[in-house]
C-alpha positions as a LaTeX table, in Angstrom:
\begin{tabular}{lrrr}
\hline
Residue & $x$ (\AA) & $y$ (\AA) & $z$ (\AA) \\
\hline
Unk1 & 3.48 & $-65.15$ & $-36.43$ \\
Unk2 & 3.59 & $-61.65$ & $-37.94$ \\
Unk3 & $-0.21$ & $-61.63$ & $-38.30$ \\
Unk4 & $-0.67$ & $-62.65$ & $-34.67$ \\
Unk5 & 1.76 & $-59.95$ & $-33.49$ \\
Unk6 & 0.02 & $-57.35$ & $-35.66$ \\
Unk7 & $-3.37$ & $-58.40$ & $-34.26$ \\
Unk8 & $-2.06$ & $-58.23$ & $-30.68$ \\
Unk9 & $-0.57$ & $-54.75$ & $-31.14$ \\
Unk10 & $-3.79$ & $-53.51$ & $-32.76$ \\
Unk11 & $-5.90$ & $-54.71$ & $-29.84$ \\
Unk12 & $-3.43$ & $-53.24$ & $-27.33$ \\
Unk13 & $-3.52$ & $-49.87$ & $-29.11$ \\
Unk14 & $-7.33$ & $-49.89$ & $-29.14$ \\
Unk15 & $-7.48$ & $-50.61$ & $-25.41$ \\
Unk16 & $-4.97$ & $-47.82$ & $-24.72$ \\
Unk17 & $-6.96$ & $-45.32$ & $-26.79$ \\
Unk18 & $-10.21$ & $-46.27$ & $-25.09$ \\
Unk19 & $-8.61$ & $-45.90$ & $-21.67$ \\
Unk20 & $-7.16$ & $-42.49$ & $-22.64$ \\
Unk21 & $-10.52$ & $-41.24$ & $-23.88$ \\
Unk22 & $-12.26$ & $-42.29$ & $-20.66$ \\
Unk23 & $-9.56$ & $-40.60$ & $-18.61$ \\
Unk24 & $-9.95$ & $-37.42$ & $-20.69$ \\
Unk25 & $-13.72$ & $-37.32$ & $-20.10$ \\
Unk26 & $-13.19$ & $-37.97$ & $-16.39$ \\
Unk27 & $-10.70$ & $-35.09$ & $-16.18$ \\
Unk28 & $-13.17$ & $-32.74$ & $-17.84$ \\
Unk29 & $-15.93$ & $-33.48$ & $-15.34$ \\
Unk30 & $-13.81$ & $-33.11$ & $-12.20$ \\
Unk31 & $-11.45$ & $-30.31$ & $-13.19$ \\
Unk32 & $-12.15$ & $-26.98$ & $-11.50$ \\
Unk33 & $-13.42$ & $-24.01$ & $-13.49$ \\
Unk34 & $-11.24$ & $-21.19$ & $-14.70$ \\
Unk35 & $-9.53$ & $-19.75$ & $-11.63$ \\
Unk36 & $-9.35$ & $-16.20$ & $-12.97$ \\
Unk37 & $-13.06$ & $-16.21$ & $-13.81$ \\
Unk38 & $-13.98$ & $-17.46$ & $-10.35$ \\
Unk39 & $-11.69$ & $-14.93$ & $-8.66$ \\
Unk40 & $-13.29$ & $-12.08$ & $-10.60$ \\
Unk41 & $-16.84$ & $-13.26$ & $-9.95$ \\
Unk42 & $-16.63$ & $-14.32$ & $-6.30$ \\
Unk43 & $-13.70$ & $-12.26$ & $-5.07$ \\
Unk44 & $-14.24$ & $-9.08$ & $-3.08$ \\
Unk45 & $-16.60$ & $-7.67$ & $-0.48$ \\
Unk46 & $-20.28$ & $-8.58$ & $-0.15$ \\
Unk47 & $-22.75$ & $-6.94$ & 2.27 \\
Unk48 & $-26.17$ & $-8.31$ & 3.09 \\
Unk49 & $-28.62$ & $-6.85$ & 0.55 \\
Unk50 & $-31.41$ & $-6.02$ & 3.01 \\
Unk51 & $-28.97$ & $-3.94$ & 5.07 \\
Unk52 & $-27.94$ & $-1.90$ & 2.02 \\
Unk53 & $-31.55$ & $-1.49$ & 0.82 \\
Unk54 & $-32.76$ & $-0.23$ & 4.21 \\
Unk55 & $-29.72$ & 2.01 & 4.57 \\
Unk56 & $-30.66$ & 3.67 & 1.27 \\
Unk57 & $-34.28$ & 3.92 & 2.38 \\
Unk58 & $-33.86$ & 5.32 & 5.89 \\
Unk59 & $-30.37$ & 6.91 & 5.85 \\
Unk60 & $-30.27$ & 5.77 & 9.46 \\
Unk61 & $-28.94$ & 2.71 & 11.24 \\
Unk62 & $-31.77$ & 2.68 & 13.76 \\
Unk63 & $-34.32$ & 2.11 & 10.97 \\
Unk64 & $-32.58$ & $-1.04$ & 9.76 \\
Unk65 & $-34.30$ & $-4.23$ & 10.87 \\
Unk66 & $-31.85$ & $-6.63$ & 9.23 \\
Unk67 & $-28.58$ & $-7.16$ & 11.06 \\
Unk68 & $-25.26$ & $-6.46$ & 9.39 \\
Unk69 & $-23.37$ & $-9.24$ & 7.65 \\
Unk70 & $-20.34$ & $-8.74$ & 5.44 \\
Unk71 & $-18.36$ & $-11.41$ & 3.59 \\
Unk72 & $-14.91$ & $-10.92$ & 2.12 \\
Unk73 & $-13.84$ & $-13.65$ & $-0.31$ \\
Unk74 & $-10.21$ & $-14.20$ & $-1.36$ \\
Unk75 & $-10.29$ & $-16.96$ & $-4.00$ \\
Unk76 & $-6.52$ & $-16.89$ & $-4.46$ \\
Unk77 & $-6.09$ & $-18.37$ & $-0.97$ \\
Unk78 & $-9.42$ & $-20.26$ & $-0.81$ \\
Unk79 & $-10.55$ & $-18.17$ & 2.16 \\
Unk80 & $-13.78$ & $-16.44$ & 3.13 \\
Unk81 & $-14.00$ & $-13.93$ & 6.00 \\
Unk82 & $-17.20$ & $-12.99$ & 7.84 \\
Unk83 & $-18.26$ & $-10.23$ & 10.23 \\
Unk84 & $-21.50$ & $-9.13$ & 11.85 \\
Unk85 & $-20.04$ & $-5.83$ & 13.04 \\
Unk86 & $-18.50$ & $-6.98$ & 16.31 \\
Unk87 & $-17.23$ & $-10.49$ & 15.60 \\
Unk88 & $-14.89$ & $-11.59$ & 12.81 \\
Unk89 & $-14.10$ & $-15.13$ & 11.70 \\
Unk90 & $-12.42$ & $-16.81$ & 8.73 \\
Unk91 & $-13.10$ & $-20.09$ & 6.91 \\
Unk92 & $-11.55$ & $-22.13$ & 4.16 \\
Unk93 & $-13.81$ & $-23.05$ & 1.24 \\
Unk94 & $-14.10$ & $-25.74$ & $-1.40$ \\
Unk95 & $-15.00$ & $-24.66$ & $-4.93$ \\
Unk96 & $-17.63$ & $-27.04$ & $-6.29$ \\
Unk97 & $-17.90$ & $-25.22$ & $-9.64$ \\
Unk98 & $-17.87$ & $-21.71$ & $-11.10$ \\
Unk99 & $-21.01$ & $-20.69$ & $-9.19$ \\
Unk100 & $-20.85$ & $-22.54$ & $-5.85$ \\
Unk101 & $-18.42$ & $-22.31$ & $-2.95$ \\
Unk102 & $-18.86$ & $-24.71$ & $-0.03$ \\
Unk103 & $-17.92$ & $-23.87$ & 3.56 \\
Unk104 & $-17.94$ & $-26.23$ & 6.53 \\
Unk105 & $-19.47$ & $-25.31$ & 9.90 \\
Unk106 & $-20.56$ & $-21.82$ & 8.86 \\
Unk107 & $-23.38$ & $-20.20$ & 10.84 \\
Unk108 & $-23.98$ & $-23.37$ & 12.93 \\
Unk109 & $-24.74$ & $-25.43$ & 9.80 \\
Unk110 & $-22.53$ & $-28.40$ & 8.92 \\
Unk111 & $-22.23$ & $-27.39$ & 5.26 \\
Unk112 & $-23.12$ & $-24.09$ & 3.59 \\
Unk113 & $-23.17$ & $-23.46$ & $-0.15$ \\
Unk114 & $-22.55$ & $-19.88$ & $-1.30$ \\
Unk115 & $-24.26$ & $-19.54$ & $-4.67$ \\
Unk116 & $-23.40$ & $-16.88$ & $-7.24$ \\
Unk117 & $-26.28$ & $-15.80$ & $-9.50$ \\
Unk118 & $-27.56$ & $-12.89$ & $-11.56$ \\
Unk119 & $-30.68$ & $-10.92$ & $-10.67$ \\
Unk120 & $-32.44$ & $-7.91$ & $-12.17$ \\
Unk121 & $-30.34$ & $-5.33$ & $-14.02$ \\
Unk122 & $-27.70$ & $-8.07$ & $-14.52$ \\
Unk123 & $-26.30$ & $-7.48$ & $-11.03$ \\
Unk124 & $-24.43$ & $-10.36$ & $-9.42$ \\
Unk125 & $-25.67$ & $-11.52$ & $-6.03$ \\
Unk126 & $-24.31$ & $-14.04$ & $-3.57$ \\
Unk127 & $-26.63$ & $-16.09$ & $-1.38$ \\
Unk128 & $-26.67$ & $-18.94$ & 1.10 \\
Unk129 & $-29.42$ & $-20.87$ & 2.86 \\
Unk130 & $-29.33$ & $-20.48$ & 6.63 \\
Unk131 & $-30.77$ & $-23.86$ & 7.57 \\
Unk132 & $-31.00$ & $-23.13$ & 11.30 \\
Unk133 & $-32.94$ & $-19.89$ & 10.67 \\
Unk134 & $-34.83$ & $-21.34$ & 7.67 \\
Unk135 & $-34.14$ & $-18.42$ & 5.36 \\
Unk136 & $-32.02$ & $-17.45$ & 2.36 \\
Unk137 & $-29.52$ & $-14.64$ & 2.94 \\
Unk138 & $-28.67$ & $-12.51$ & $-0.11$ \\
Unk139 & $-25.61$ & $-10.26$ & $-0.52$ \\
Unk140 & $-24.79$ & $-7.37$ & $-2.86$ \\
Unk141 & $-21.23$ & $-6.79$ & $-4.05$ \\
Unk142 & $-19.46$ & $-3.64$ & $-2.87$ \\
Unk143 & $-17.85$ & $-1.36$ & $-5.44$ \\
Unk144 & $-14.44$ & $-1.11$ & $-3.80$ \\
Unk145 & $-13.43$ & 1.84 & $-5.98$ \\
Unk146 & $-15.75$ & 4.00 & $-3.82$ \\
Unk147 & $-14.58$ & 2.79 & $-0.43$ \\
Unk148 & $-11.44$ & 3.21 & 1.67 \\
Unk149 & $-10.82$ & 1.34 & 4.89 \\
Unk150 & $-7.90$ & 0.37 & 7.09 \\
Unk151 & $-9.93$ & $-2.63$ & 8.22 \\
Unk152 & $-10.34$ & $-5.98$ & 6.48 \\
Unk153 & $-14.02$ & $-5.12$ & 5.99 \\
Unk154 & $-15.86$ & $-2.23$ & 4.32 \\
Unk155 & $-19.21$ & $-2.00$ & 6.15 \\
Unk156 & $-18.09$ & 1.05 & 8.14 \\
Unk157 & $-17.21$ & 3.34 & 5.17 \\
Unk158 & $-20.25$ & 2.05 & 3.24 \\
Unk159 & $-22.53$ & 2.98 & 6.14 \\
Unk160 & $-20.78$ & 6.32 & 6.66 \\
Unk161 & $-21.24$ & 7.22 & 2.99 \\
Unk162 & $-25.00$ & 6.66 & 3.12 \\
Unk163 & $-25.56$ & 8.49 & 6.41 \\
Unk164 & $-23.23$ & 11.32 & 7.35 \\
Unk165 & $-20.20$ & 11.50 & 5.05 \\
Unk166 & $-20.05$ & 14.88 & 3.31 \\
Unk167 & $-19.41$ & 18.61 & 3.69 \\
Unk168 & $-21.18$ & 20.64 & 6.38 \\
Unk169 & $-21.37$ & 24.07 & 7.90 \\
Unk170 & $-21.24$ & 23.92 & 11.68 \\
Unk171 & $-23.75$ & 26.55 & 12.88 \\
Unk172 & $-23.97$ & 25.75 & 16.60 \\
Unk173 & $-22.29$ & 26.64 & 18.90 \\
Unk174 & $-19.92$ & 28.32 & 16.44 \\
Unk175 & $-19.38$ & 28.47 & 12.69 \\
Unk176 & $-16.92$ & 26.28 & 10.80 \\
Unk177 & $-16.69$ & 24.23 & 7.62 \\
Unk178 & $-16.47$ & 20.58 & 8.61 \\
Unk179 & $-15.97$ & 17.47 & 6.48 \\
Unk180 & $-16.97$ & 14.00 & 7.63 \\
Unk181 & $-14.89$ & 11.64 & 5.49 \\
Unk182 & $-16.08$ & 8.15 & 4.52 \\
Unk183 & $-13.18$ & 6.55 & 6.37 \\
Unk184 & $-14.18$ & 8.08 & 9.72 \\
Unk185 & $-11.88$ & 11.10 & 9.69 \\
Unk186 & $-13.09$ & 14.63 & 10.43 \\
Unk187 & $-11.41$ & 17.72 & 8.98 \\
Unk188 & $-12.00$ & 21.39 & 9.74 \\
Unk189 & $-13.32$ & 20.87 & 13.28 \\
Unk190 & $-11.12$ & 21.83 & 16.20 \\
Unk191 & $-13.08$ & 19.73 & 18.71 \\
Unk192 & $-12.79$ & 16.27 & 17.12 \\
Unk193 & $-10.76$ & 14.42 & 14.49 \\
Unk194 & $-12.53$ & 11.05 & 14.16 \\
Unk195 & $-16.04$ & 9.62 & 14.27 \\
Unk196 & $-17.61$ & 6.16 & 14.42 \\
Unk197 & $-21.26$ & 5.28 & 13.95 \\
Unk198 & $-22.69$ & 2.55 & 16.16 \\
Unk199 & $-23.62$ & $-0.23$ & 13.73 \\
Unk200 & $-23.73$ & $-3.37$ & 15.87 \\
Unk201 & $-23.35$ & $-4.50$ & 19.45 \\
Unk202 & $-24.69$ & $-3.25$ & 22.78 \\
Unk203 & $-24.73$ & 0.39 & 21.67 \\
Unk204 & $-27.66$ & $-0.44$ & 19.37 \\
Unk205 & $-29.74$ & $-1.19$ & 22.47 \\
Unk206 & $-29.19$ & 2.11 & 24.27 \\
Unk207 & $-31.81$ & 4.05 & 22.33 \\
Unk208 & $-34.88$ & 3.12 & 20.33 \\
Unk209 & $-34.86$ & 4.57 & 16.81 \\
Unk210 & $-31.87$ & 6.77 & 17.51 \\
Unk211 & $-28.37$ & 6.65 & 16.01 \\
Unk212 & $-25.34$ & 6.81 & 18.27 \\
Unk213 & $-22.09$ & 8.42 & 17.08 \\
Unk214 & $-18.74$ & 8.43 & 18.89 \\
Unk215 & $-16.46$ & 11.44 & 18.37 \\
Unk216 & $-12.83$ & 11.36 & 19.39 \\
Unk217 & $-9.39$ & 12.92 & 19.43 \\
Unk218 & $-6.15$ & 11.42 & 20.68 \\
Unk219 & $-7.08$ & 12.65 & 24.16 \\
Unk220 & $-10.85$ & 12.19 & 24.52 \\
Unk221 & $-13.84$ & 10.13 & 23.35 \\
Unk222 & $-17.49$ & 11.16 & 23.68 \\
Unk223 & $-20.83$ & 9.69 & 22.59 \\
Unk224 & $-23.68$ & 11.69 & 21.08 \\
Unk225 & $-27.08$ & 11.04 & 19.60 \\
Unk226 & $-27.12$ & 11.79 & 15.87 \\
Unk227 & $-30.49$ & 13.17 & 14.80 \\
Unk228 & $-31.41$ & 14.18 & 11.26 \\
Unk229 & $-33.46$ & 17.39 & 11.17 \\
Unk230 & $-34.53$ & 18.18 & 7.57 \\
Unk231 & $-31.28$ & 19.00 & 5.74 \\
Unk232 & $-29.28$ & 19.23 & 8.97 \\
Unk233 & $-27.76$ & 16.91 & 11.55 \\
Unk234 & $-27.93$ & 17.67 & 15.26 \\
Unk235 & $-25.80$ & 16.09 & 17.97 \\
Unk236 & $-27.38$ & 15.64 & 21.41 \\
Unk237 & $-25.80$ & 14.76 & 24.71 \\
Unk238 & $-26.09$ & 11.18 & 25.94 \\
Unk239 & $-27.04$ & 11.32 & 29.62 \\
Unk240 & $-26.86$ & 8.43 & 32.08 \\
Unk241 & $-29.68$ & 9.13 & 34.56 \\
Unk242 & $-28.78$ & 6.28 & 36.93 \\
Unk243 & $-26.24$ & 6.27 & 39.74 \\
Unk244 & $-22.68$ & 5.08 & 39.10 \\
Unk245 & $-23.27$ & 1.79 & 40.96 \\
Unk246 & $-26.45$ & 1.01 & 38.99 \\
Unk247 & $-27.05$ & $-0.39$ & 35.55 \\
Unk248 & $-26.70$ & 2.58 & 33.18 \\
Unk249 & $-29.86$ & 4.01 & 31.67 \\
Unk250 & $-29.38$ & 6.63 & 28.98 \\
Unk251 & $-31.59$ & 9.51 & 27.90 \\
Unk252 & $-31.38$ & 12.20 & 25.26 \\
Unk253 & $-29.87$ & 15.39 & 26.65 \\
Unk254 & $-29.57$ & 18.90 & 25.25 \\
Unk255 & $-28.54$ & 19.75 & 21.72 \\
Unk256 & $-24.83$ & 20.51 & 21.53 \\
Unk257 & $-23.97$ & 20.83 & 17.83 \\
Unk258 & $-25.88$ & 21.57 & 14.63 \\
Unk259 & $-24.54$ & 20.91 & 11.12 \\
Unk260 & $-26.06$ & 22.25 & 7.91 \\
Unk261 & $-25.42$ & 20.02 & 4.86 \\
Unk262 & $-23.63$ & 21.83 & 2.03 \\
Unk263 & $-24.55$ & 21.27 & $-1.60$ \\
\hline
\end{tabular}
């Protein structure tokens, strides 16, 4: 009887160990990756790479052929936020592993995988395949230490920094030292306190190969054409040549302001 009981307990222990080992292997294959690692790698702001590359090349929005796309990923709440400059939308995501996030019904596709990879110079890039447009969209990560924004997104200060942000001497119609800050503020200019470059939307269609800038105070808002002239920027009037009851048609008016870049 003792030998039978010993044999029975031995077999039972073996079955238990085998079951535990299988469960352990199963847990290893389905368990998510290290959360902190994923948060560090995926988390933050990503702007479409072609937009950044052309911004660096042309220092002008009008020269950019690729439309703006920015993605802001918050791994701690499993959320991804998207903007094209005039629309903003948020999605939940499912983490497949340490390099792939999956989003449902993004960009008119039923499922979209955001893939993290490393390209030249060991820079991390994020990409997804736009099935409806039959192309792969690649994003570069934004160094948030260089950008300040009151918005959820950073495309505005990033664009400002590469186009107009800096110190200037206003030479027309009067002299003054003026600073265009990255966050859209203006200091040293009695006429205006804020500016906003037209990046997306209908304002991009007003002029061909011209940048539109909106200047404002708490009491007024005015649009100007921003034209780079060697190491200076000139602001020109925006003139609607049609009647008030007609579809507006805008033309370049006279030069109003001229700024000389300092440094």
